[in-house]
C-alpha positions in Angstrom: -4.0 13.6 -8.2 -4.8 12.1 -4.9 -8.1 10.8 -3.5 -8.0 13.3 -0.7 -8.0 16.3 -2.9 -10.9 18.6 -3.6 -10.2 18.3 -7.4 -10.7 14.6 -7.2 -13.6 14.6 -4.9 -15.6 17.5 -6.4 -14.7 17.2 -10.1 -13.0 14.0 -11.3 -14.9 11.4 -9.3 -18.4 12.7 -9.9 -17.6 13.1 -13.7 -16.3 9.5 -13.8 -19.3 8.0 -12.0 -21.8 9.9 -14.1 -20.2 8.8 -17.3 -19.6 5.2 -16.1 -23.2 4.6 -14.9 -24.9 6.3 -17.8 -23.5 3.6 -20.0 -26.0 0.6 -19.9 -24.7 -2.5 -18.2 -24.9 -4.6 -21.4 -22.2 -2.4 -22.9 -19.4 -3.7 -20.7 -16.7 -2.9 -23.2 -17.8 0.7 -23.3 -17.7 0.8 -19.5 -14.2 -0.6 -19.6 -13.2 2.1 -22.1 -14.5 4.7 -19.7 -12.3 3.2 -17.0 -9.2 3.3 -19.3 -9.8 6.9 -20.4 -10.5 8.3 -17.0 -7.6 6.3 -15.5 -5.1 7.7 -18.0 -6.4 11.2 -17.3 -6.0 10.5 -13.5 -2.5 9.3 -14.0 -1.5 12.1 -16.4 -2.6 14.7 -13.9 0.4 13.7 -11.8 2.7 12.1 -14.3 1.9 13.2 -17.9 5.2 11.9 -19.3 5.1 8.5 -17.6 1.7 7.6 -19.0 3.7 6.2 -21.9 5.6 3.9 -19.5 2.3 2.6 -18.1 1.0 2.0 -21.6 4.2 0.2 -22.6 4.0 -2.1 -19.6 0.4 -3.0 -20.4 1.1 -3.5 -24.1 4.1 -5.6 -23.4 2.3 -8.1 -21.2 -0.9 -8.1 -23.3 1.1 -9.0 -26.4 3.1 -11.6 -24.6 -0.1 -13.1 -23.3 -1.4 -13.5 -26.8 1.7 -15.1 -28.1 2.1 -17.4 -25.1 -1.3 -19.0 -25.7 -0.3 -19.8 -29.3 2.8 -21.7 -28.3 2.4 -25.3 -27.6 6.0 -25.9 -26.5 7.0 -25.3 -22.9 10.3 -23.7 -23.7 8.6 -21.1 -25.9 6.1 -20.2 -23.2 9.0 -20.0 -20.7 10.9 -17.7 -23.1 7.9 -15.4 -23.3 7.6 -15.3 -19.5 11.2 -14.4 -19.1 10.7 -11.6 -21.7 7.8 -10.3 -19.5 9.8 -10.5 -16.3 12.9 -8.9 -17.9 10.8 -6.1 -19.4 8.9 -5.2 -16.2 11.8 -5.7 -13.8 14.1 -3.9 -16.3 11.8 -0.8 -16.1 11.9 -1.0 -12.3 15.7 -1.2 -12.3 16.2 1.7 -14.7 13.6 4.0 -13.3 13.6 3.1 -9.6 16.9 1.4 -8.7 19.5 2.4 -11.4 21.0 5.3 -9.7 20.9 3.5 -6.3 22.8 0.4 -7.6 25.4 2.6 -9.4 25.8 4.6 -6.3 26.6 1.5 -4.3 29.6 0.8 -6.5 30.7 4.5 -6.5 29.5 5.4 -10.0 27.5 8.6 -10.4 24.4 8.1 -12.7 24.4 10.2 -15.8 20.7 9.6 -16.2 18.5 9.8 -13.1 14.8 10.1 -14.1 12.1 11.0 -11.7 10.3 8.0 -10.2 7.1 7.2 -12.1 4.2 7.1 -9.6 2.9 3.6 -8.8 5.5 1.8 -11.0 6.0 -0.9 -8.3 2.3 -1.6 -8.2 1.4 -1.8 -11.9 4.5 -3.7 -13.0 3.7 -6.3 -10.3 0.1 -6.5 -11.5 1.0 -7.1 -15.1 3.6 -9.7 -14.2 1.0 -11.6 -12.2 -1.0 -11.9 -15.4 1.9 -13.5 -17.4 3.0 -15.7 -14.5 -0.5 -17.0 -13.9 -1.0 -17.5 -17.6 2.2 -19.5 -17.8 1.1 -21.6 -14.9 -2.3 -22.2 -16.5 -4.2 -20.4 -13.7 -5.9 -17.8 -15.9 -7.2 -17.6 -19.4 -5.7 -15.2 -21.9 -7.4 -11.8 -22.2 -7.9 -11.1 -25.9 -9.8 -7.8 -25.5 -7.2 -5.0 -25.2 -9.7 -2.6 -23.7 -10.5 -5.1 -20.8 -6.8 -5.7 -20.3 -5.9 -2.0 -20.2 -8.9 -1.4 -17.8 -7.1 -3.9 -15.5 -3.7 -2.4 -15.9 -4.7 1.3 -15.6 -7.7 1.1 -13.2 -7.3 4.3 -11.2 -8.8 3.2 -7.8 -5.7 1.1 -7.2 -3.3 2.3 -9.9 -0.7 4.3 -7.9 -0.8 2.9 -4.4 -2.5 -0.5 -4.5 -3.7 -2.8 -3.2 -1.8 -5.0 -5.7 -4.6 -6.7 -7.7 -3.8 -9.9 -9.4 -5.4 -10.6 -12.7 -6.8 -13.8 -11.4 -8.8 -11.8 -8.8 -10.7 -9.7 -11.4 -10.5 -11.9 -14.5 -14.3 -12.5 -14.6 -15.2 -9.0 -13.5 -13.4 -7.5 -16.4 -16.0 -8.8 -18.9 -19.1 -9.4 -16.7 -20.0 -7.7 -13.5 -23.2 -6.8 -11.8 -23.7 -3.3 -10.4 -26.4 -2.8 -7.7 -27.6 0.1 -5.6 -26.6 -1.8 -2.5 -23.1 -2.4 -3.8 -22.7 1.2 -4.8 -23.9 2.3 -1.3 -21.4 0.0 0.4 -18.7 1.5 -1.8 -19.6 5.0 -0.8 -19.5 4.0 2.9 -16.1 2.3 2.5 -14.7 5.2 0.6 -15.9 7.7 3.2 -14.3 5.5 5.9 -11.0 5.5 4.1 -11.1 9.2 3.4 -11.8 9.8 7.1 -8.8 7.7 8.1 -6.6 9.7 5.8 -7.9 13.3 6.4 -8.9 13.1 10.0 -6.3 10.7 11.5 -3.3 10.3 9.2 -2.8 14.0 8.4 -3.1 15.0 12.1 -0.6 12.3 13.2 1.7 13.0 10.3 2.0 16.7 11.0 3.2 15.9 14.6 5.5 13.2 13.4 7.1 15.5 10.8 7.6 18.3 13.3 9.4 15.9 15.8 11.3 13.6 13.4 12.4 16.2 10.9 14.2 18.2 13.6 17.9 18.2 14.2 18.5 14.6 15.3 21.5 15.6 17.3 19.4 17.7 19.6 16.5 15.3 19.9 15.4 14.0 23.3 14.3 10.4 23.9 10.7 11.5 24.4 10.7 13.3 21.0 11.9 10.2 19.3 9.3 8.0 20.9 6.4 10.4 20.4 7.5 11.1 16.8 7.8 7.3 16.0 4.4 6.7 17.6 2.7 9.4 15.5 4.4 8.1 12.4 3.3 4.6 13.2 -0.3 5.9 13.3 0.2 8.1 10.2 1.5 5.3 7.9 -1.3 2.9 9.0 -4.2 5.3 8.6 -2.6 6.8 5.4 -2.1 3.4 3.7 -5.1 1.5 5.0 -7.2 4.6 4.3 -6.1 4.6 0.7 -6.8 0.9 0.4 -10.3 1.4 1.9 -10.9 4.1 -0.6 -9.7 1.9 -3.5 -11.9 -1.0 -2.3 -14.9 1.5 -2.0 -14.3 2.8 -5.5 -14.1 -0.7 -6.8 -17.5 -1.5 -5.3 -19.0 1.6 -6.9 -18.2 0.2 -10.3 -19.0 -3.5 -9.5 -15.5 -4.8 -8.9 -14.4 -6.4 -5.6 -10.8 -5.9 -4.5 -9.4 -8.1 -1.7 -8.7 -6.7 1.7 -5.2 -5.2 2.2 -5.2 -4.6 6.0 -6.6 -6.5 9.0 -5.8 -4.3 12.0 -2.1 -5.2 12.0 -1.3 -3.3 15.3 -3.4 -5.8 17.2 -0.9 -8.6 16.3 0.8 -10.5 19.1 3.9 -11.3 17.1 5.8 -9.9 14.1 4.7 -12.9 12.2 1.1 -12.0 12.9 1.8 -8.4 12.0 2.9 -9.3 8.5 -0.1 -11.4 8.0 -2.2 -8.4 8.6 -0.2 -5.6 7.0 -0.2 -4.9 3.2 -1.7 -8.3 2.6 -1.6 -8.0 -1.2 2.2 -7.5 -1.2 2.9 -10.2 1.4 0.8 -12.6 -0.7 2.5 -11.6 -3.9 6.0 -12.3 -2.5 4.8 -15.6 -0.9 3.2 -17.0 -4.1 5.6 -15.7 -6.7 9.0 -15.8 -4.8 8.9 -17.7 -1.5 7.0 -20.8 -2.5 8.7 -21.2 -6.0 12.1 -21.0 -4.2 11.1 -23.9 -2.0 9.1 -22.2 0.8 9.3 -24.1 4.1 10.4 -27.3 2.4 14.0 -26.5 1.5 16.4 -23.7 2.1 13.9 -21.9 4.3 16.4 -19.4 5.7 17.8 -18.4 2.3 14.2 -18.1 0.9 13.2 -15.8 3.8 16.4 -13.8 3.3 15.6 -13.2 -0.4 12.0 -12.3 0.2 12.8 -9.8 2.9 15.6 -8.3 0.9 13.2 -7.8 -2.0 10.5 -6.5 0.4 12.8 -3.9 1.7 14.1 -2.9 -1.7 10.5 -2.8 -3.1 9.7 0.1 -0.7 12.5 2.3 -2.0 16.0 2.7 -3.6 17.7 3.4 -0.3 19.9 1.5 2.1 17.5 2.1 5.0 14.8 0.2 3.3 17.1 -2.8 2.8 18.0 -2.5 6.5 14.3 -2.4 7.3 13.7 -5.6 5.3 16.7 -7.3 7.0 15.5 -6.1 10.4 12.2 -8.0 9.9 14.0 -11.0 8.4 16.0 -11.5 11.6 13.0 -11.1 13.8 10.8 -13.4 11.8 13.7 -16.0 11.7 14.0 -15.8 15.5 10.2 -16.2 15.9 10.1 -19.1 13.5 12.8 -21.1 15.1 12.8 -20.0 18.8 10.2 -17.5 20.0 7.1 -18.7 18.3 5.9 -21.1 21.0 6.9 -18.8 23.8 4.8 -15.9 22.4 1.8 -18.2 22.3 2.2 -19.1 26.0 3.0 -15.7 27.6 0.1 -13.3 28.5 -1.4 -11.6 25.5 -0.6 -8.1 26.8 3.1 -8.9 27.0 3.1 -10.4 23.5 1.3 -7.4 22.2 3.7 -5.0 23.8 6.7 -6.9 22.4 5.2 -6.6 18.9 4.4 -2.9 19.2 7.9 -1.9 20.4 9.6 -3.8 17.5 7.1 -2.3 15.0 7.7 1.2 16.4 11.5 0.9 16.0 11.0 -0.6 12.6 9.1 2.5 11.4 12.1 4.6 12.5 14.3 2.6 10.2 11.7 3.1 7.5 11.5 6.8 8.1 15.2 7.9 7.9 17.0 7.5 4.6 20.0 9.3 6.1 21.9 6.6 8.0 23.7 9.0 10.3 20.3 10.4 11.4 19.0 6.9 11.8 21.9 6.0 14.0 21.3 9.1 16.2 17.6 8.5 16.7 18.2 4.7 17.3 20.5 5.5 20.2 17.9 7.8 21.7 15.1 5.3 21.1 16.9 2.8 23.4 17.7 5.4 26.0 21.1 6.9 25.2 19.9 10.5 25.1 21.4 13.5 26.9 17.9 14.6 28.0 14.7 12.6 28.4 12.3 15.4 27.2 12.1 19.0 26.2 9.6 21.9 26.2 8.4 21.5 22.6 7.8 17.7 23.0 5.9 18.3 26.2 3.7 20.9 24.5 3.0 18.6 21.6 2.2 15.7 23.8 -0.2 17.5 26.1 -1.9 19.3 23.1 -2.5 16.0 21.4 -2.9 13.6 24.4 -6.6 13.4 23.6 -6.1 11.9 20.1 -3.6 9.2 21.1 -6.2 6.8 22.6 -8.6 7.6 19.7 -5.9 6.6 17.2 -5.2 3.5 19.2 -8.8 2.4 19.4 -9.5 3.1 15.7 -6.5 1.0 14.7 -8.4 -2.0 16.2 -11.7 -3.6 15.0 -13.7 -2.2 18.0 -15.2 0.8 16.1 -16.2 -1.3 13.1 -17.9 -3.8 15.3 -19.8 -1.1 17.1 -20.7 0.5 13.8 -22.1 -2.7 12.4 -24.2 -3.4 15.5 -25.6 0.2 15.4 -26.4 0.1 11.7 -28.0 -3.3 12.1 -30.4 -1.9 14.6 -30.9 1.4 12.7 -30.0 1.0 9.0 -30.8 4.7 8.4 -27.5 5.5 10.2 -25.4 4.1 7.3 -26.0 7.0 4.8 -26.1 9.5 7.6 -22.6 8.5 8.9 -21.2 8.3 5.4 -22.5 11.7 4.4 -21.4 13.3 7.7 -17.9 11.9 7.3 -17.6 13.1 3.7 -18.8 16.6 4.8 -16.2 16.6 7.7 -13.4 15.6 5.3 -14.4 18.3 2.8 -14.4 20.9 5.6 -10.9 19.8 6.8 -9.4 19.6 3.3 -10.4 23.2 2.6 -8.1 24.4 5.4 -5.4 21.8 5.3 -2.0 22.2 3.7 -0.5 19.0 5.0 -1.9 16.2 2.9 0.8 13.8 1.7 0.2 10.2 0.5 3.2 8.2 1.8 2.9 5.2 -0.5 2.8 7.2 -3.7 6.6 7.1 -3.8 6.7 3.3 -3.9 
């Protein structure tokens, strides 16, 4: 089940909100139980078998957390932490990477299960609990219902943002729900749904038509336009999902941290990664990069490890590893050579430099077939037999109107204008939200192209 489906919007979400808000605020445990039950139904709608894996992951770390607090000796707590890491990473390796690693050494996997939706997200979340518990940053959660509400919470269960236990520790047992908070949540959800349905789906359809064609016959213009549309699709798709998750959290009194900060406005690749998928970047920084030594020792090796893992986290394919290594090299160059130069040159040139590198990066991300990636890479840098073709020209001129709209809405300009208008006329807030929801409903009724890209991670 996806947020941008009529089943979710017209049936599941209203049913959940009615049940959740009928329960009085003083019965927080019962509210948490409603979250658990509806979240498991939500997950089972797409992955009925792998609900057991989700429950096992939660049960493993809940139990380890209880035992870890009863151990006074450091080595015992460390052993329990290792058990948690091995259990969660073991599930990732078996279900997400097993066939990939065996394939690299030329062994055909006898058992290749389907990828459980959201496994990369919920295993990271439960690991954050045991790691922070070991570090003494959080208190043990003894209420299994509260813990499983954290593990299974459907707003961010299958595509993030990655929510650390420390961020919602207090909200799991005591949270205040207000009309204003609920209203803000509806507005944020509508904004995210609009990003997904209005922008991402439109851009994605064009990207798929251009980039899924025979790469041998592609023109340079087709590659560039396809990459541009995919760049917009993946941003509005993923940031839209994060907006919807944050909005849903507000509707039930839980605040999730921001996951995007207009990354395409960055003037360097370093700046881009501070603004893109912030929860993942922060996770790798705090749980891998800094423990390895961060900037204090072995910086290059630490960066190499982080970006290898970042690439591999996105998928069990060589192109994702190449994508991670691509950004490792660029970030290394910026850190030790280009950083100061990018600060001094005109902002427009720095911005253009970043966008071109990001654009090519999305081509690496898109093509799991390395031979196809090699073909489009040549054409991206100009080694194409023809510059353009009739079909690319038609698609460009049919959609030339939406390109500047996509560009503007990937900045903070529309949000600034919206806040100024609603400050002057607060009545516009519910009008805009309701109008946007109606528009999305109307578009969804007639749309057949409605993928969520990050569900596969």
